[in-house]
C-alpha positions, 0 to 999 in steps of 0.5 A: 128109470135107472141108477148111475155111478160116478168113477171118482178116480176118473175125474179130470179138471180142465181150464175154464172150470170144466171136468170130465168123468166116467159114469156107468148107467144102468137103465131099468127094463120096463119088461120083467123078463128083459135085462136092463141096459148098462152104458158107460159114458165119459161126460164133459161138464162145465161147472159154471153153466151146469151143462154137459156133453157125452164125449164117449158112449160105451167106448165110442167117441162122440165127436159131435157131442153138443152141450146140453142142460140136464132138463131137471133130470135128477141123476144128471144133476147129481152127477154134475154136482158131485163131479164138480165138488170132487174136482175142487 
């Protein structure tokens, strides 16, 4: 469905085992003539529960973000694991 990159320099550690990280997601287009979408996310991650919330999407604050599980989304699982590892 796409590719996701982590900005390792953006990882910030917070109390109660939480981190924030800037990620870039490139969503592959299903149509050959249409360019895929590029999205920037600031994710807040709880390293204990492995839940996340997108606190900003393309620079727009998401003040009503709710904690979510990855629902076995491989890209999100990797972002969570790598971000938590890098913050230690």
